[in-house]
Every structure is written in C-alpha cells, then in structure tokens.
N, C-alpha and C positions, 0 to 999 in steps of 0.2 A: 297406414293408408291415410286416416285422417288428416294428417300432417300434409301430404303430398296432395290430396285434393284442396285444402285450404291455400296452399300455396299457388297451385295451378288457377283456382279460381281468380285470386288476388291479381295474379300476372294479367290473366286474360282480361279482367276487368279494367286494370289500368292502360291496357291497350285500347279498348273499347271507349271508356271514359276520354283518355287523351285525346282520341280521334273526333268525341264530339265536340269536346270543348275547343279543339282546334276549328274545328266547322265552324263553331258560333263566334268564335274571335273572327274567322275569315268574313264570315257573313256581316259583321259589326264595321270591318275594314273597308269591305264594299259598299256599304251605306255611308262612308265618310264619318262614322259616328264619333272619330277622336275629337274632332273640333266640338262637339257638343258635350263636353266632359261636365261642365257645371249643371247643365238640364238633367243630364242623364244621372247625376248623383243626387240631384232632388228626387227624381223618379224613384230610383232604386232604394233610397232612404225611406221613402213615404210607402213604397210597396213592401217594404219590411216592417214598418210598423203596422200596415193593415194585415199582413199575413202574421203578424205576432199577436194581433186581436182576435185572429181566427183561431189560432192555436190556444188562445187563453178561454175561448168560447163566447167572447164578447160578442162576435158576429159570426154570421155562418153562410157560407157559400161553397159550392165544391170547386175542387182543384180540375185544373183540364189534365186527364189522364187517360192511360188505357186502363181498363178494369180487368187486367189479368195478371197472372203470376207467369214465370218462367215455364217451361215444358217439364213436365215430370217424366215423359216417356224418355227422355236422355238417358236417364240411368238405367231404363230398361232395355233401351236398345244398344246402348255403347258401354256400359259399366260406368261405376262411380267416377273412376278416375278421368276419363274422357270427358264424361258428362260434366265435370267441375269446371273443364277448359271451356264448354259450351255455356254452362250457367254463367260463369263469370263475365264471359264475352256479352252475352245477352242482356244482361242485368246492368252491366256497366254503361250501356248506351245510355241509362237514364231514362229515356221516353217510352222505352217498349214495355214498361211492367208498371204497376200500380206506384203513384207517388203519395207515401203517406202524410209527409210533412211539407209545409208551403216553403221552407226555405231553399228547396231546389230551385224555385223560380226564381229566386233572387241570385242565386248563383248563374242560373241562365242568363237574367239580365246582366249581371256584371261581366259574364263572358262575352255576350254580345256587344255591351258598351266599351269594353276596352277596346275594341276593334284590334285585338291582337290575337293570331293564332297560338301564339307561345303561352301567353297569360291565360288564355281560355282552357290549353290541354292541361296546364298546371292546376289550375282552380277546379277542374272537373277530376282530375286524378287525386287530388286530396280529397275531394268531396266521396270518391269512390273507397279511398281507402278507411274514411269515417264511416262508411256502410260496413267494410268488411269487419271493422274492429268487434262486435259483437259475435261474429263468426269465431275470430282468435280468442274470444274470452270466455266463450260458451263452455269449454271443458273446466274451467276453474269453477262453472255455476253447478257442476256436477250433470251436466248433459251427455248424457250416453248414447244417444242415436234417436232412433223412432222418427216421427215425422217433423217436418219444417214446421209445423203448426206449434208443436211442443215447444220448439226451441223459440219461436217467436213469442210464446207465453211466457217462457222463463227469463228471457232477455227484458221484454217489455211488460212486466207482470202488472204494472200500473199505468195503464195507458194516459190518464188524465195527468199524472205526473210528469210523464214523459214529454206530453205534448206542453206543459207549462215551463217546462227546461228549454224544449225548441223554442218557446216564445221568448225567454229571456235571450237566448243565443240571437234571434232575430232583433230583439230590441237595441243589444249591443251592437251589432252590425248597423243597424239605422243609425245608430249617435256615430259610429265611425265615418260612415258615409257622408252624413250631414256635415260633421265635424270638417270633412275635405271640401265639401261645397260651400261651407261658408268662411273657408280659411282667408279669404283676402278681408272679408267683413270683421273676423276676429282678430288679424293682424291690425288692422287699423284701429279696432277698440284698444288692445293692448297698447298700442304706441299712444293714443290719446290719453289714456288713462295715466301713462307713464310707468307701467309695471314691465317694460322691456329690459 
C-alpha cells in the first residue's frame, strides 16, 4: 500500500506543480519578460545569493508563505490511498503549504522570468520530484510509519546542515545565472585575452 500511495502522491504533485509552473511562465509571457533576460538574470542571481546568505544564517528574514501543512483529515475521511492523491495535488502547487527553503522563490522567479509556460512547467515538476525524493528514500532509512513529524525528523535530522547544503545549491545556481548574464562580457574578455 505504501508504494501505491507514494506513486499516487508523486503523480498528483507532478500535475499540480506542472500547472503552477505553466501559469507562472504564462504570467511572465503576458508581462513580456522575455525581452528583459539580462536584467532578470541579474535579479535572479542576486536573489539566489541573498537566499543563500539566509540559509547560512548570515541574515534573517521570513519567507513569504502560508504557515500551514496539508490537511490531515484527508486520510481519516477518504483513506490513505485516496488521500495520497489529494496530498500530492495540494502540496505540488507549492504555494499552499509551508516553504522551508528559499530556493523555491528562485525557481518561481526563473519560471516567471522565462516567459515560457513549458519551461515553467518543467522547472516546477522537477522541483516537485526533488521534494518527493525523501518520501521515496524514507523506507531505506528504516521509517516504518507513524507521524509525518517523525519522517521529517529522520530525513532532516540535522536542519542546520540541511540549510547549509541548500545554501550551496543556491550559490551554485547564482553562479550559473550570473555567468549567463555576463555572457557577452566574458566572451569579449576571452577574445581580447586571446584565450579562444
């Protein structure tokens, strides 16, 4: 039954995450942000650096989020198999539950900035699959059931380490985006230096 629940939650979340990403990309397209690629790349890169500093505890500020979990009564009212669809769909939207790490907002900015519903959908589905990975790995950690709080405690047993790792991911993302933003300047520099 556990496998069926995990599969259902993963599929349902892919649907809602894809819809969210497509809407974000469409919003960016309607704002005609495709023509602002370089300034958007600077913004997204700086946002990633700011959020990396937050993850490392160098600065503190709250993330915009709804401070709630998904509905527990789904399981009591509909059973675990049906509730798995509902939980996956609800959490997959991304904005309806707690946002623990700042990297989510970098993805939101990238999806909007892309101006592409397809790119936004793929970006958010991949993010959702990353969120589901701990659920798939949990059985190998010896998790036998119980409360979701126990599962989170087992998966993220050392939250400061988890935040530091997320910060390095944001730093890497900032580097990639800023390299894209400075692409022309770097090409000119390489040409002038004779490194081509």
